[in-house]
C-alpha positions as CSV (number, residue, x, y, z in Angstrom):
1,X,-50.6,-14.8,67.9
2,X,-46.9,-14.0,67.8
3,X,-44.7,-14.2,64.8
4,X,-41.0,-15.0,64.5
5,X,-38.3,-12.5,65.3
6,X,-38.1,-11.1,61.8
7,X,-41.9,-10.6,61.7
8,X,-42.2,-8.9,65.0
9,X,-39.0,-6.8,65.2
10,X,-39.0,-3.2,64.1
11,X,-38.4,-2.9,60.4
12,X,-35.2,-1.0,59.8
13,X,-34.8,1.3,56.9
14,X,-31.8,-0.6,55.6
15,X,-33.7,-3.8,55.6
16,X,-36.3,-2.3,53.3
17,X,-33.5,-0.8,51.2
18,X,-32.0,-4.2,50.7
19,X,-35.2,-5.4,49.3
20,X,-35.4,-2.4,47.0
21,X,-31.7,-2.9,46.0
22,X,-32.4,-6.5,45.1
23,X,-35.3,-5.5,42.9
24,X,-33.2,-2.9,41.2
25,X,-30.4,-5.4,40.5
26,X,-32.5,-8.3,39.2
27,X,-35.7,-6.8,37.9
28,X,-34.7,-4.3,35.2
29,X,-33.1,-4.5,31.8
30,X,-33.8,-6.7,28.8
31,X,-33.3,-9.9,30.7
32,X,-34.6,-8.6,34.0
33,X,-37.4,-10.5,35.8
34,X,-39.9,-7.6,35.3
35,X,-41.8,-8.8,38.3
36,X,-42.4,-5.4,39.9
37,X,-44.5,-2.9,38.1
38,X,-44.1,0.1,40.5
39,X,-42.6,0.9,43.9
40,X,-44.7,3.0,46.3
41,X,-42.0,5.1,47.9
42,X,-44.3,7.5,49.6
43,X,-46.1,4.5,51.3
44,X,-42.8,3.0,52.3
45,X,-41.6,6.3,53.8
46,X,-44.9,6.6,55.7
47,X,-44.7,3.1,57.2
48,X,-41.1,3.7,58.3
49,X,-41.9,7.1,59.7
50,X,-44.7,5.7,61.8
51,X,-42.4,2.9,63.0
52,X,-39.6,5.3,63.9
53,X,-41.8,7.7,65.8
54,X,-43.9,5.1,67.5
55,X,-47.1,6.5,66.0
56,X,-50.0,4.0,66.0
57,X,-47.7,1.2,67.0
58,X,-49.2,-2.1,65.8
59,X,-48.3,-5.7,66.4
60,X,-49.1,-8.7,64.2
61,X,-47.1,-11.4,62.6
62,X,-46.7,-9.2,59.6
63,X,-45.7,-6.1,61.5
64,X,-42.7,-4.7,59.6
65,X,-42.8,-7.4,56.9
66,X,-42.4,-6.3,53.3
67,X,-45.2,-7.3,50.8
68,X,-45.9,-6.7,47.1
69,X,-49.4,-6.6,45.6
70,X,-50.7,-7.7,42.2
71,X,-51.5,-4.8,39.9
72,X,-55.2,-5.5,39.7
73,X,-55.7,-4.7,43.4
74,X,-56.2,-1.1,44.5
75,X,-53.6,0.6,46.7
76,X,-54.3,4.2,47.6
77,X,-52.4,6.7,45.5
78,X,-51.2,4.1,43.0
79,X,-52.5,3.3,39.5
80,X,-54.3,0.0,39.3
81,X,-53.7,-1.0,35.7
82,X,-54.3,-4.8,35.2
83,X,-51.3,-4.4,32.9
84,X,-53.3,-2.3,30.4
85,X,-52.4,1.1,29.0
86,X,-56.1,2.0,29.2
87,X,-55.9,2.1,33.0
88,X,-52.6,3.9,33.6
89,X,-54.6,6.9,35.1
90,X,-56.7,4.6,37.3
91,X,-55.3,6.1,40.5
92,X,-56.9,4.4,43.5
93,X,-58.6,6.8,46.0
94,X,-58.5,4.2,48.8
95,X,-57.1,0.8,49.6
96,X,-59.0,-2.4,48.7
97,X,-60.3,-3.9,52.0
98,X,-57.6,-6.6,52.0
99,X,-54.9,-4.0,51.6
100,X,-56.3,-1.8,54.3
101,X,-56.2,-4.8,56.7
102,X,-52.6,-5.6,55.8
103,X,-51.6,-2.0,56.2
104,X,-53.4,-1.8,59.6
105,X,-51.5,-4.9,60.7
106,X,-48.2,-3.1,60.1
107,X,-47.1,-4.7,56.8
108,X,-44.9,-2.5,54.6
109,X,-46.4,-2.5,51.1
110,X,-43.5,-2.0,48.7
111,X,-45.6,-1.6,45.6
112,X,-47.3,-3.4,42.7
113,X,-46.3,-6.6,40.8
114,X,-46.6,-7.1,37.1
115,X,-49.1,-9.7,35.7
116,X,-50.6,-11.3,32.7
117,X,-52.5,-8.4,31.2
118,X,-56.2,-8.4,32.2
119,X,-55.4,-11.5,34.3
120,X,-55.1,-13.6,31.1
121,X,-58.6,-12.7,30.1
122,X,-58.2,-10.6,27.0
123,X,-57.2,-13.2,24.4
124,X,-57.2,-16.9,24.0
125,X,-53.6,-16.6,22.7
126,X,-52.3,-14.3,25.5
127,X,-48.7,-14.6,26.6
128,X,-48.5,-15.6,30.3
129,X,-46.8,-12.9,32.3
130,X,-46.9,-10.2,29.6
131,X,-48.5,-6.9,29.9
132,X,-48.2,-3.7,27.8
133,X,-47.5,-1.7,31.0
134,X,-44.9,-4.0,32.6
135,X,-43.4,-6.2,29.8
136,X,-42.7,-9.9,30.2
137,X,-42.3,-11.5,33.6
138,X,-39.5,-14.0,33.4
139,X,-39.1,-17.2,35.5
140,X,-36.1,-16.7,37.8
141,X,-35.2,-20.4,37.6
142,X,-34.8,-20.3,33.8
143,X,-35.6,-17.1,31.9
144,X,-36.4,-19.0,28.8
145,X,-39.3,-20.8,30.7
146,X,-42.7,-19.4,31.3
147,X,-43.4,-17.7,34.7
148,X,-47.1,-18.8,34.1
149,X,-49.9,-16.5,35.2
150,X,-51.7,-14.4,35.8
151,X,-50.1,-13.7,39.2
152,X,-46.7,-14.0,37.5
153,X,-45.0,-11.0,39.1
154,X,-46.2,-12.0,42.6
155,X,-44.8,-15.5,42.3
156,X,-41.5,-14.3,40.9
157,X,-41.1,-11.6,43.5
158,X,-41.2,-14.2,46.2
159,X,-39.0,-16.7,44.4
160,X,-36.4,-14.1,43.7
161,X,-36.3,-12.8,47.2
162,X,-37.9,-9.4,46.5
163,X,-40.4,-10.0,49.3
164,X,-41.4,-12.7,51.7
165,X,-45.1,-12.5,50.8
166,X,-47.0,-11.2,47.8
167,X,-50.7,-11.0,47.1
168,X,-52.1,-12.5,43.9
169,X,-55.6,-13.1,42.6
170,X,-57.1,-16.2,41.0
171,X,-60.1,-16.9,38.8
172,X,-58.8,-20.2,37.4
173,X,-55.3,-21.2,38.3
174,X,-53.8,-17.7,38.4
175,X,-52.3,-18.2,41.9
176,X,-51.5,-21.9,42.0
177,X,-50.0,-22.3,38.5
178,X,-47.3,-19.5,38.8
179,X,-46.6,-20.5,42.4
180,X,-45.9,-24.1,41.3
181,X,-43.6,-23.3,38.4
182,X,-41.7,-20.7,40.4
183,X,-41.2,-23.0,43.4
184,X,-43.2,-21.2,46.1
185,X,-46.3,-21.7,48.2
186,X,-49.6,-20.3,46.8
187,X,-53.1,-20.4,48.2
188,X,-56.4,-19.9,46.6
189,X,-59.0,-19.6,49.4
190,X,-62.7,-20.4,49.4
191,X,-64.4,-17.8,47.3
192,X,-65.9,-15.3,49.8
193,X,-63.3,-15.8,52.6
194,X,-61.5,-12.6,51.5
195,X,-63.4,-9.5,50.2
196,X,-63.0,-8.8,46.5
197,X,-63.9,-5.1,46.6
198,X,-61.3,-2.9,45.0
199,X,-60.1,-5.7,42.7
200,X,-60.6,-5.5,38.9
201,X,-63.1,-8.2,38.3
202,X,-63.5,-11.2,36.0
203,X,-66.0,-13.5,37.7
204,X,-68.6,-12.8,40.4
205,X,-68.3,-16.3,41.7
206,X,-64.7,-17.4,41.1
207,X,-62.6,-14.4,41.7
208,X,-60.6,-14.3,44.9
209,X,-57.3,-12.7,46.2
210,X,-54.9,-15.0,47.9
211,X,-51.4,-15.0,49.5
212,X,-48.2,-16.3,47.9
213,X,-45.1,-16.8,50.0
214,X,-42.0,-18.8,50.8
215,X,-43.8,-20.9,53.5
216,X,-47.2,-22.1,54.4
217,X,-47.0,-20.3,57.7
218,X,-46.3,-17.0,55.9
219,X,-49.4,-17.7,53.8
220,X,-51.5,-18.5,56.9
221,X,-50.4,-15.3,58.6
222,X,-51.4,-13.2,55.6
223,X,-54.7,-15.1,55.2
224,X,-55.7,-14.6,58.8
225,X,-55.2,-10.8,58.5
226,X,-57.1,-10.5,55.2
227,X,-59.9,-12.9,55.9
228,X,-63.4,-12.1,57.2
229,X,-66.6,-10.4,56.3
230,X,-66.8,-7.0,54.6
231,X,-70.0,-5.0,54.1
232,X,-69.2,-4.3,50.5
233,X,-69.0,-8.0,49.5
234,X,-72.0,-10.2,50.3
235,X,-70.1,-13.4,49.5
236,X,-67.9,-12.7,52.6
237,X,-70.8,-12.4,55.1
238,X,-70.7,-16.1,56.2
239,X,-66.9,-16.0,56.5
240,X,-66.8,-14.9,60.2
241,X,-68.6,-18.0,61.5
242,X,-67.3,-20.6,59.0
243,X,-63.5,-19.8,58.9
244,X,-61.2,-21.1,61.6
245,X,-58.0,-19.2,62.1
246,X,-55.4,-20.8,59.9
247,X,-52.1,-20.1,61.6
248,X,-53.3,-21.5,64.9
249,X,-54.0,-24.8,63.3
250,X,-50.5,-25.4,61.9
251,X,-48.9,-28.2,63.8
252,X,-46.8,-31.3,63.4
253,X,-48.8,-34.4,63.1
254,X,-51.7,-32.9,61.2
255,X,-51.4,-35.6,58.5
256,X,-51.6,-38.5,61.0
257,X,-54.9,-40.4,60.5
258,X,-56.1,-38.3,57.6
259,X,-57.3,-39.8,54.3
260,X,-56.1,-38.3,51.0
261,X,-57.3,-39.0,47.5
262,X,-54.6,-39.1,44.9
263,X,-55.5,-37.9,41.4
264,X,-52.9,-39.3,39.0
265,X,-52.1,-38.4,35.4
266,X,-53.2,-34.8,35.7
267,X,-49.8,-33.5,34.6
268,X,-50.0,-35.5,31.4
269,X,-47.5,-38.2,30.9
270,X,-44.5,-36.3,32.4
271,X,-42.4,-39.0,34.0
272,X,-40.5,-36.6,36.3
273,X,-43.7,-35.2,37.8
274,X,-45.0,-38.7,38.3
275,X,-41.9,-39.7,40.1
276,X,-42.1,-36.7,42.4
277,X,-45.7,-37.4,43.1
278,X,-44.9,-41.0,44.1
279,X,-42.2,-39.7,46.4
280,X,-44.7,-37.1,47.9
281,X,-47.2,-39.9,48.5
282,X,-44.6,-41.9,50.3
283,X,-43.8,-38.9,52.5
284,X,-47.5,-38.4,53.3
285,X,-47.9,-42.1,54.2
286,X,-44.8,-42.0,56.5
287,X,-46.5,-39.1,58.3
288,X,-49.5,-41.4,59.0
289,X,-51.8,-40.4,56.2
290,X,-53.8,-43.0,54.2
291,X,-53.6,-42.3,50.5
292,X,-56.0,-43.9,48.1
293,X,-56.2,-43.5,44.3
294,X,-59.3,-41.7,43.1
295,X,-60.5,-41.2,39.5
296,X,-62.0,-38.1,37.9
297,X,-63.7,-38.3,34.5
298,X,-63.0,-35.0,32.9
299,X,-66.2,-33.5,31.6
300,X,-66.6,-31.3,28.4
301,X,-68.8,-29.0,30.5
302,X,-65.7,-27.0,31.5
303,X,-64.5,-26.5,28.0
304,X,-67.9,-25.8,26.5
305,X,-69.4,-23.6,29.2
306,X,-66.6,-22.5,31.5
307,X,-65.3,-19.6,29.5
308,X,-68.7,-18.3,28.2
309,X,-69.9,-18.1,31.9
310,X,-66.8,-16.1,32.8
311,X,-67.4,-13.8,29.7
312,X,-70.9,-13.0,30.9
313,X,-69.7,-12.2,34.4
314,X,-66.7,-10.2,33.1
315,X,-68.9,-8.0,30.9
316,X,-71.2,-7.0,33.7
317,X,-68.4,-6.7,36.3
318,X,-66.0,-4.7,34.3
319,X,-68.7,-2.3,33.2
320,X,-69.6,-1.7,36.8
321,X,-65.9,-1.3,37.8
322,X,-65.2,1.2,35.0
323,X,-68.4,3.2,35.7
324,X,-67.1,3.9,39.2
325,X,-63.5,4.5,38.2
326,X,-61.9,8.0,38.6
327,X,-62.8,10.6,36.0
328,X,-59.2,10.4,34.7
329,X,-60.0,6.9,33.2
330,X,-61.4,7.5,29.7
331,X,-62.8,3.9,29.2
332,X,-66.1,3.5,31.0
333,X,-67.4,0.3,29.4
334,X,-66.0,-2.9,27.9
335,X,-66.7,-1.6,24.4
336,X,-64.4,1.4,25.2
337,X,-61.6,-1.0,26.1
338,X,-62.1,-2.9,22.8
339,X,-61.9,0.4,20.9
340,X,-58.8,1.5,22.9
341,X,-56.9,-1.7,22.1
342,X,-57.8,-1.3,18.4
343,X,-56.4,2.2,18.4
344,X,-53.2,1.4,20.3
345,X,-50.8,-0.8,18.4
346,X,-48.6,-1.5,21.4
347,X,-51.5,-3.3,23.1
348,X,-52.0,-5.9,20.3
349,X,-48.4,-6.3,19.1
350,X,-48.3,-10.0,20.3
351,X,-51.9,-11.1,20.5
352,X,-55.4,-9.7,20.0
353,X,-58.6,-9.5,22.2
354,X,-60.9,-12.2,21.0
355,X,-62.2,-12.8,24.6
356,X,-63.1,-9.2,25.0
357,X,-64.9,-9.2,21.7
358,X,-66.8,-12.4,22.6
359,X,-67.7,-11.0,26.0
360,X,-69.4,-8.1,24.4
361,X,-72.1,-10.4,23.0
362,X,-72.1,-13.0,25.9
363,X,-75.4,-13.9,27.5
364,X,-76.4,-11.4,30.1
365,X,-76.1,-12.5,33.8
366,X,-79.7,-13.4,34.9
367,X,-80.6,-14.8,31.4
368,X,-81.8,-18.4,31.3
369,X,-78.7,-19.4,29.1
370,X,-76.3,-17.9,31.6
371,X,-78.0,-19.4,34.7
372,X,-78.1,-22.9,33.1
373,X,-74.5,-22.7,32.1
374,X,-73.2,-21.4,35.4
375,X,-75.1,-24.0,37.3
376,X,-73.8,-26.8,35.2
377,X,-70.2,-25.7,35.5
378,X,-70.2,-25.2,39.2
379,X,-72.1,-28.4,40.0
380,X,-69.7,-30.4,37.8
381,X,-66.7,-29.0,39.8
382,X,-68.3,-28.9,43.2
383,X,-71.2,-31.3,43.9
384,X,-70.3,-33.8,41.2
385,X,-66.5,-33.2,41.4
386,X,-64.6,-32.4,44.6
387,X,-67.6,-33.1,46.9
388,X,-68.4,-36.4,45.4
389,X,-64.7,-37.6,45.5
390,X,-64.5,-36.5,49.2
391,X,-67.7,-38.2,50.3
392,X,-67.3,-41.4,48.2
393,X,-63.9,-42.1,49.7
394,X,-64.3,-40.4,53.1
395,X,-61.4,-38.1,52.4
396,X,-60.0,-35.0,54.1
397,X,-58.5,-33.7,50.9
398,X,-57.7,-34.4,47.3
399,X,-54.0,-34.3,46.2
400,X,-52.4,-34.1,42.8
401,X,-49.5,-32.5,41.1
402,X,-50.3,-28.8,40.6
403,X,-49.0,-29.1,37.0
404,X,-46.1,-29.7,34.7
405,X,-42.8,-27.8,34.9
406,X,-42.7,-24.4,33.3
407,X,-43.0,-24.5,29.6
408,X,-40.2,-23.3,27.3
409,X,-40.8,-19.9,25.6
410,X,-39.3,-17.8,22.9
411,X,-37.7,-14.4,23.6
412,X,-41.1,-12.6,23.5
413,X,-42.6,-15.1,25.9
414,X,-44.6,-17.2,23.4
415,X,-45.0,-20.8,24.6
416,X,-43.0,-23.3,22.4
417,X,-44.7,-26.6,21.6
418,X,-48.3,-27.8,22.0
419,X,-49.9,-27.1,25.3
420,X,-51.3,-29.9,27.4
421,X,-54.0,-29.8,30.1
422,X,-52.1,-30.0,33.4
423,X,-53.3,-30.2,37.0
424,X,-56.8,-30.3,38.4
425,X,-56.9,-26.8,39.8
426,X,-59.8,-25.9,37.6
427,X,-62.0,-28.0,39.9
428,X,-61.3,-25.8,42.9
429,X,-61.5,-22.7,40.8
430,X,-65.0,-23.4,39.3
431,X,-66.3,-24.7,42.6
432,X,-64.9,-21.8,44.6
433,X,-63.1,-24.2,47.0
434,X,-59.7,-23.9,48.6
435,X,-56.6,-25.0,46.8
436,X,-53.0,-24.9,48.2
437,X,-49.9,-25.7,46.3
438,X,-46.6,-26.5,48.1
439,X,-43.2,-27.1,46.5
440,X,-42.9,-30.9,45.7
441,X,-39.4,-30.8,44.2
442,X,-37.7,-30.4,40.9
443,X,-37.6,-32.3,37.7
444,X,-34.9,-31.5,35.2
445,X,-34.0,-28.6,37.5
446,X,-37.5,-27.0,37.3
447,X,-39.8,-26.8,40.3
448,X,-43.3,-28.3,40.5
449,X,-45.9,-28.1,43.2
450,X,-48.1,-30.6,45.1
451,X,-51.8,-29.5,45.4
452,X,-54.1,-30.0,48.3
453,X,-57.8,-29.3,47.6
454,X,-60.8,-29.6,49.9
455,X,-64.4,-28.7,50.4
456,X,-65.9,-25.3,50.9
457,X,-64.6,-23.4,54.0
458,X,-62.0,-26.2,54.7
459,X,-59.2,-23.6,54.3
460,X,-57.6,-24.0,57.7
461,X,-57.6,-27.8,57.4
462,X,-56.0,-27.7,53.9
463,X,-53.3,-25.3,55.2
464,X,-52.6,-27.6,58.2
465,X,-52.1,-30.6,55.9
466,X,-49.9,-28.7,53.5
467,X,-47.8,-27.3,56.4
468,X,-47.2,-30.7,57.9
469,X,-46.1,-32.0,54.5
470,X,-43.9,-29.0,53.8
471,X,-42.0,-29.5,57.1
472,X,-41.4,-33.2,56.4
473,X,-40.3,-32.6,52.8
474,X,-38.3,-29.4,53.5
475,X,-35.0,-30.9,52.5
476,X,-36.2,-31.8,49.0
477,X,-38.8,-29.1,48.3
478,X,-37.4,-25.6,49.1
479,X,-38.6,-22.2,48.1
480,X,-35.3,-20.4,48.9
481,X,-34.5,-17.2,46.9
482,X,-32.3,-17.8,43.9
483,X,-29.6,-15.7,42.4
484,X,-29.1,-13.7,39.2
485,X,-28.3,-15.9,36.3
486,X,-28.7,-14.8,32.7
487,X,-30.1,-17.2,30.1
């Protein structure tokens, strides 16, 4: 593979400095974007020094490309905080496997992005994009609109031009939702395509890292580098034989002859989103795709069992993670985190920790109650959800609006007005299937995305379809960096 001229040219120090200068200009202050939690200056200097001296010269599409990484993923020498003050001394002794692969490919890792604290899994009333460590991430298109979450900082960093590519994580919508409302491309891969080792966990089954970028091709490049089996994560072991290289499959005409199932009404009754979706369908049909309407009966299984299943997995996973953390981390179990939050007022100034407290008494993984609930949820999303729609209608993918435009917020980031279930990304999340969001356009000046979802291990095909759509719709759906405008 070969990248474009920017990706393969030697990264100049002044190019990196321009990125850092932009972050300095737009990210700080009371109305700054607060997308970047920390800069890794020693890592940047090391990457530039290797490039200047020709030591270990490496070539890949991301050689010399600047990246930012969500602050629940370990980067050696940096704190991995998940936005919590309890983990400010959680200094990583090594890179997570996906970070090691990016670094080996020559990417310049600028630092860590802010996020919704604990990836939005501490409280049912959490503020999207807020963390005690990093403050509130603001949407660069309108700072009085939510940046969504939990990969808020990663999405905003791309939208604001701080980086071409950022790495996020998703358990349920945490990549695709902020990508949509910030007008960028986001991809949640099949769970198990990318190793999760070195990432603060929520769910054994649903967690996955994924790339967020300005274009589908950038996403595919990053995915190809990060994907593949790793000895530390058994879920990845089939990835080597089931994953096709994504970037190689990006081509004009990928949509011709394919069948897509359109899920309507998943963004509520938002007229602007419906209009954009109709326009997107027309674009897809002009490209040679057949689009048929499909129906999905929402099941209460997701509401009744989805969160309890995650609580069981989180309790076991976070206890295991904290047990292996450096000695400098005082909290070694979930109950220690609960105690820490009660003792530190700055952690609970805006919302509490009811999810943490309920997770303490959740059914243990391996118990009959957990197994029954987890099976019901994942079958409802996979076999009886996406798989059934695909097979019944002989589809290549399911499409729908990723969600509604960003919600209005108050000065502290609290959402104004009643929330509405938007999008159908929970299906891909619970099933562990791939989900791509590509900019679909703007309504009332706010970006929204178009989602492509497919069956397990169909990642390369989904990216090919999204890329073809992106190229055809490029004039009306752009992810260009925006400027500095105060509210």
